[in-house]
N, CA, C and O of each residue as an XYZ file, in Angstrom:
424
protein
N      19.915     -6.232    -25.658
C      19.247     -4.944    -25.717
C      18.796     -4.521    -24.325
O      18.159     -5.294    -23.610
N      19.118     -3.327    -23.955
C      18.680     -2.805    -22.663
C      17.239     -2.360    -22.772
O      16.402     -2.724    -21.946
N      16.957     -1.589    -23.773
C      15.576     -1.237    -24.078
C      15.302     -1.735    -25.482
O      16.022     -1.393    -26.420
N      14.275     -2.532    -25.624
C      14.007     -3.161    -26.904
C      13.533     -2.188    -27.965
O      13.251     -1.024    -27.682
N      13.452     -2.675    -29.173
C      13.024     -1.847    -30.299
C      11.609     -1.333    -30.102
O      11.266     -0.253    -30.583
N      10.787     -2.096    -29.402
C       9.408     -1.662    -29.185
C       9.320     -0.426    -28.299
O       8.314      0.284    -28.324
N      10.369     -0.161    -27.512
C      10.387      1.009    -26.641
C      11.046      2.221    -27.293
O      10.920      3.334    -26.782
N      11.727      2.036    -28.381
C      12.442      3.145    -28.998
C      11.500      4.222    -29.503
O      11.849      5.401    -29.462
N      10.337      3.861    -29.969
C       9.390      4.842    -30.485
C       9.019      5.885    -29.447
O       8.934      7.073    -29.756
N       8.799      5.444    -28.214
C       8.466      6.380    -27.141
C       9.594      7.368    -26.923
O       9.346      8.567    -26.791
N      10.834      6.888    -26.882
C      11.955      7.772    -26.622
C      12.205      8.721    -27.787
O      12.605      9.866    -27.578
N      11.974      8.261    -29.004
C      12.127      9.151    -30.148
C      11.103     10.271    -30.090
O      11.423     11.422    -30.389
N       9.882      9.945    -29.710
C       8.849     10.976    -29.564
C       9.211     11.914    -28.417
O       9.072     13.131    -28.546
N       9.672     11.364    -27.304
C      10.015     12.172    -26.137
C      11.186     13.107    -26.438
O      11.235     14.215    -25.904
N      12.131     12.684    -27.285
C      13.260     13.537    -27.642
C      12.826     14.720    -28.494
O      13.475     15.766    -28.464
N      11.750     14.583    -29.249
C      11.278     15.665    -30.115
C      10.440     16.699    -29.371
O      10.195     17.783    -29.900
N      10.004     16.392    -28.172
C       9.175     17.317    -27.400
C      10.053     18.475    -26.931
O      11.184     18.256    -26.500
N       9.539     19.713    -27.011
C      10.324     20.866    -26.521
C      10.652     20.735    -25.037
O       9.937     20.073    -24.286
N      11.739     21.374    -24.631
C      12.212     21.281    -23.259
C      11.169     21.741    -22.255
O      10.992     21.101    -21.219
N      10.476     22.833    -22.538
C       9.483     23.347    -21.581
C       8.348     22.353    -21.392
O       7.797     22.254    -20.296
N       7.986     21.614    -22.437
C       6.928     20.607    -22.319
C       7.402     19.436    -21.471
O       6.641     18.901    -20.664
N       8.667     19.033    -21.652
C       9.219     17.960    -20.819
C       9.202     18.361    -19.352
O       8.866     17.555    -18.485
N       9.567     19.613    -19.077
C       9.585     20.088    -17.695
C       8.188     20.116    -17.094
O       8.016     19.826    -15.910
N       7.198     20.460    -17.893
C       5.810     20.439    -17.401
C       5.398     19.006    -17.068
O       4.791     18.755    -16.027
N       5.727     18.083    -17.947
C       5.387     16.670    -17.712
C       6.070     16.160    -16.446
O       5.437     15.510    -15.615
N       7.365     16.457    -16.301
C       8.094     16.006    -15.119
C       7.563     16.669    -13.844
O       7.526     16.040    -12.787
N       7.157     17.926    -13.941
C       6.583     18.608    -12.775
C       5.251     17.994    -12.378
O       4.967     17.844    -11.189
N       4.435     17.639    -13.357
C       3.154     16.991    -13.053
C       3.380     15.617    -12.411
O       2.678     15.248    -11.469
N       4.351     14.869    -12.916
C       4.668     13.573    -12.315
C       5.182     13.738    -10.888
O       4.867     12.926    -10.018
N       5.975     14.790    -10.641
C       6.442     15.068     -9.289
C       5.257     15.392     -8.384
O       5.217     14.958     -7.233
N       4.287     16.156     -8.904
C       3.092     16.464     -8.129
C       2.312     15.215     -7.763
O       1.837     15.087     -6.635
N       2.175     14.295     -8.704
C       1.485     13.033     -8.433
C       2.243     12.247     -7.363
O       1.632     11.657     -6.472
N       3.569     12.239     -7.454
C       4.383     11.536     -6.462
C       4.167     12.132     -5.074
O       4.071     11.391     -4.096
N       4.089     13.457     -4.975
C       3.887     14.104     -3.678
C       2.494     13.822     -3.113
O       2.342     13.636     -1.906
N       1.475     13.789     -3.978
C       0.118     13.461     -3.528
C       0.092     12.052     -2.942
O      -0.498     11.822     -1.886
N       0.727     11.124     -3.625
C       0.772      9.742     -3.122
C       1.536      9.680     -1.804
O       1.117      8.982     -0.881
N       2.662     10.408     -1.706
C       3.459     10.390     -0.481
C       2.664     10.949      0.699
O       2.685     10.368      1.784
N       1.966     12.065      0.502
C       1.183     12.640      1.593
C      -0.013     11.763      1.947
O      -0.395     11.673      3.114
N      -0.601     11.119      0.951
C      -1.704     10.201      1.237
C      -1.220      9.027      2.088
O      -1.895      8.614      3.031
N      -0.045      8.493      1.746
C       0.522      7.410      2.555
C       0.844      7.888      3.967
O       0.658      7.152      4.936
N       1.326      9.122      4.077
C       1.606      9.665      5.403
C       0.323      9.747      6.229
O       0.323      9.405      7.412
N      -0.765     10.196      5.611
C      -2.033     10.274      6.332
C      -2.532      8.888      6.742
O      -3.104      8.723      7.819
N      -2.315      7.906      5.890
C      -2.708      6.544      6.244
C      -1.909      6.036      7.440
O      -2.457      5.374      8.321
N      -0.622      6.343      7.469
C       0.206      5.919      8.593
C      -0.260      6.609      9.870
O      -0.210      6.019     10.949
N      -0.710      7.850      9.754
C      -1.127      8.613     10.930
C      -2.453      8.125     11.520
O      -2.881      8.611     12.567
N      -3.093      7.183     10.863
C      -4.293      6.556     11.439
C      -3.889      5.674     12.618
O      -4.713      5.364     13.478
N      -2.630      5.274     12.655
C      -2.064      4.424     13.714
C      -2.710      3.041     13.758
O      -2.890      2.458     14.828
N      -3.050      2.535     12.595
C      -3.561      1.173     12.486
C      -2.383      0.293     12.073
O      -1.832      0.476     10.988
N      -1.988     -0.661     12.924
C      -0.788     -1.459     12.621
C      -0.857     -2.208     11.295
O       0.149     -2.300     10.592
N      -2.010     -2.738     10.944
C      -2.102     -3.495      9.686
C      -1.899     -2.587      8.476
O      -1.276     -2.999      7.498
N      -2.409     -1.372      8.526
C      -2.190     -0.432      7.420
C      -0.708     -0.075      7.342
O      -0.138     -0.018      6.253
N      -0.088      0.164      8.490
C       1.331      0.482      8.526
C       2.155     -0.661      7.935
O       3.038     -0.424      7.111
N       1.875     -1.886      8.344
C       2.616     -3.033      7.815
C       2.366     -3.217      6.319
O       3.284     -3.578      5.583
N       1.140     -2.974      5.861
C       0.834     -3.093      4.431
C       1.616     -2.064      3.625
O       2.125     -2.375      2.548
N       1.715     -0.839      4.140
C       2.467      0.207      3.436
C       3.948     -0.155      3.390
O       4.585     -0.047      2.343
N       4.488     -0.581      4.517
C       5.911     -0.949      4.556
C       6.181     -2.132      3.630
O       7.184     -2.144      2.917
N       5.301     -3.117      3.636
C       5.474     -4.272      2.754
C       5.416     -3.842      1.282
O       6.233     -4.281      0.472
N       4.458     -2.992      0.945
C       4.343     -2.511     -0.430
C       5.562     -1.729     -0.880
O       6.033     -1.900     -2.004
N       6.078     -0.866     -0.004
C       7.285     -0.111     -0.331
C       8.487     -1.033     -0.510
O       9.304     -0.826     -1.406
N       8.593     -2.046      0.340
C       9.715     -2.986      0.242
C       9.640     -3.790     -1.055
O      10.653     -3.971     -1.731
N       8.451     -4.271     -1.403
C       8.299     -5.049     -2.642
C       8.581     -4.171     -3.856
O       9.260     -4.605     -4.786
N       8.069     -2.942     -3.858
C       8.335     -2.027     -4.966
C       9.806     -1.719     -5.103
O      10.336     -1.675     -6.213
N      10.472     -1.504     -3.979
C      11.913     -1.250     -4.004
C      12.665     -2.451     -4.556
O      13.591     -2.287     -5.351
N      12.279     -3.653     -4.146
C      12.938     -4.858     -4.650
C      12.768     -4.978     -6.164
O      13.734     -5.240     -6.882
N      11.547     -4.787     -6.644
C      11.282     -4.952     -8.080
C      12.101     -3.962     -8.901
O      12.761     -4.350     -9.865
N      12.061     -2.677     -8.521
C      12.764     -1.686     -9.325
C      14.278     -1.764     -9.147
O      15.017     -1.434    -10.075
N      14.752     -2.187     -7.991
C      16.188     -2.411     -7.803
C      16.661     -3.587     -8.648
O      17.760     -3.562     -9.203
N      15.825     -4.613     -8.740
C      16.165     -5.786     -9.546
C      16.251     -5.409    -11.028
O      17.158     -5.847    -11.735
N      15.304     -4.598    -11.486
C      15.329     -4.146    -12.882
C      16.595     -3.343    -13.147
O      17.245     -3.528    -14.175
N      16.947     -2.449    -12.222
C      18.161     -1.645    -12.379
C      19.405     -2.528    -12.364
O      20.349     -2.287    -13.117
N      19.407     -3.543    -11.515
C      20.549     -4.463    -11.472
C      20.687     -5.218    -12.793
O      21.804     -5.433    -13.263
N      19.581     -5.620    -13.390
C      19.634     -6.291    -14.694
C      20.198     -5.365    -15.757
O      20.997     -5.790    -16.593
N      19.786     -4.093    -15.730
C      20.319     -3.130    -16.696
C      21.814     -2.937    -16.492
O      22.573     -2.898    -17.460
N      22.246     -2.814    -15.228
C      23.672     -2.641    -14.942
C      24.472     -3.845    -15.393
O      25.574     -3.703    -15.922
N      23.919     -5.032    -15.186
C      24.591     -6.255    -15.618
C      24.715     -6.272    -17.130
O      25.747     -6.679    -17.663
N      23.679     -5.836    -17.823
C      23.705     -5.802    -19.278
C      24.754     -4.810    -19.775
O      25.442     -5.069    -20.762
N      24.875     -3.664    -19.079
C      25.893     -2.677    -19.448
C      27.282     -3.252    -19.239
O      28.164     -3.076    -20.079
N      27.480     -3.944    -18.115
C      28.790     -4.532    -17.823
C      29.170     -5.566    -18.878
O      30.334     -5.664    -19.267
N      28.196     -6.330    -19.336
C      28.467     -7.346    -20.348
C      28.739     -6.722    -21.706
O      29.430     -7.317    -22.533
N      28.195     -5.516    -21.950
C      28.397     -4.876    -23.246
C      29.719     -4.121    -23.317
O      30.112     -3.662    -24.389
N      30.417     -3.984    -22.169
C      31.691     -3.281    -22.164
C      31.535     -1.781    -22.205
O      32.452     -1.080    -22.635
N      30.387     -1.263    -21.764
C      30.120      0.176    -21.819
C      30.408      0.845    -20.475
O      29.684      1.754    -20.067
N      31.468      0.398    -19.782
C      31.842      0.992    -18.508
C      33.309      1.376    -18.532
O      34.124      0.741    -19.201
N      33.633      2.437    -17.783
C      35.042      2.775    -17.621
C      35.606      1.973    -16.448
O      34.919      1.104    -15.910
N      36.828      2.248    -16.051
C      37.487      1.471    -14.996
C      36.803      1.603    -13.643
O      36.883      0.694    -12.817
N      36.125      2.737    -13.407
C      35.463      2.928    -12.114
C      34.067      2.307    -12.083
O      33.415      2.328    -11.039
N      33.600      1.758    -13.193
C      32.294      1.122    -13.214
C      31.173      2.027    -13.672
O      30.017      1.605    -13.702
N      31.490      3.279    -14.034
C      30.460      4.199    -14.508
C      30.183      3.956    -15.986
O      31.058      3.514    -16.732
N      28.958      4.250    -16.395
C      28.559      4.066    -17.782
C      29.253      5.112    -18.638
O      29.198      6.305    -18.338
N      29.919      4.658    -19.726
C      30.616      5.585    -20.613
C      29.637      6.324    -21.514
O      29.710      7.546    -21.642
N      28.734      5.598    -22.131
C      27.832      6.190    -23.116
C      26.402      5.909    -22.702
O      25.909      4.795    -22.875
N      25.730      6.918    -22.154
C      24.371      6.727    -21.659
C      23.348      6.626    -22.780
O      22.204      6.246    -22.531
N      23.733      6.957    -24.006
C      22.782      6.812    -25.101
C      22.432      5.360    -25.345
O      21.382      5.062    -25.914
N      23.307      4.444    -24.918
C      22.984      3.026    -25.057
C      21.782      2.663    -24.204
O      20.996      1.789    -24.570
N      21.635      3.339    -23.055
C      20.497      3.048    -22.194
C      19.196      3.474    -22.854
O      18.170      2.808    -22.714
N      19.246      4.591    -23.575
C      18.020      5.123    -24.153
C      17.751      4.524    -25.525
O      16.642      4.067    -25.802
N      18.752      4.527    -26.373
C      18.535      4.121    -27.752
C      18.766      2.635    -27.985
O      18.264      2.087    -28.967
N      19.510      1.970    -27.114
C      19.799      0.575    -27.320
C      20.786      0.340    -28.431
O      20.922     -0.789    -28.902
N      21.490      1.387    -28.872
C      22.433      1.271    -29.968
C      23.828      0.969    -29.492
O      24.044      0.573    -28.346
N      24.773      1.162    -30.388
C      26.189      0.970    -30.067
C      26.894      2.296    -30.275
O      26.391      3.143    -31.013
N      28.056      2.505    -29.642
C      28.768      3.757    -29.805
C      29.145      4.067    -31.257
O      29.117      5.225    -31.672
N      29.493      3.043    -32.021
C      29.884      3.305    -33.401
C      28.694      3.757    -34.251
O      28.857      4.578    -35.153
N      27.525      3.241    -33.976
C      26.347      3.586    -34.754
C      25.731      4.911    -34.317
O      25.002      5.536    -35.086
N      26.014      5.342    -33.098
C      25.481      6.611    -32.617
C      26.444      7.758    -32.888
O      26.180      8.889    -32.478
N      27.535      7.497    -33.560
C      28.477      8.544    -33.916
C      29.413      8.941    -32.803
O      29.992     10.026    -32.856
N      29.583      8.113    -31.804
C      30.480      8.438    -30.687
C      31.841      7.820    -30.904
O      32.733      7.983    -30.071
């Protein structure tokens, strides 16, 4: 399972939300991301080497963790046979629903 059964409830609820509400949620998350980015920029502009190294270390660790999670998902897709010859995912509903193509009507 790429996403377990315990996570399906969230996605089912998210699929029922109207498109305009999803866009508002995504816009608010983008705003939060920009606030954090500008705050980090201001911290770097203090020109304190330890703060700079802490930010770079934190970004590197975060990148490693989320890249590792994505690599695990890609490996799971490859093992499930849900890729075409070029390595792209054939059915992205497997990522969200955790189902199979036959059960999702594809």
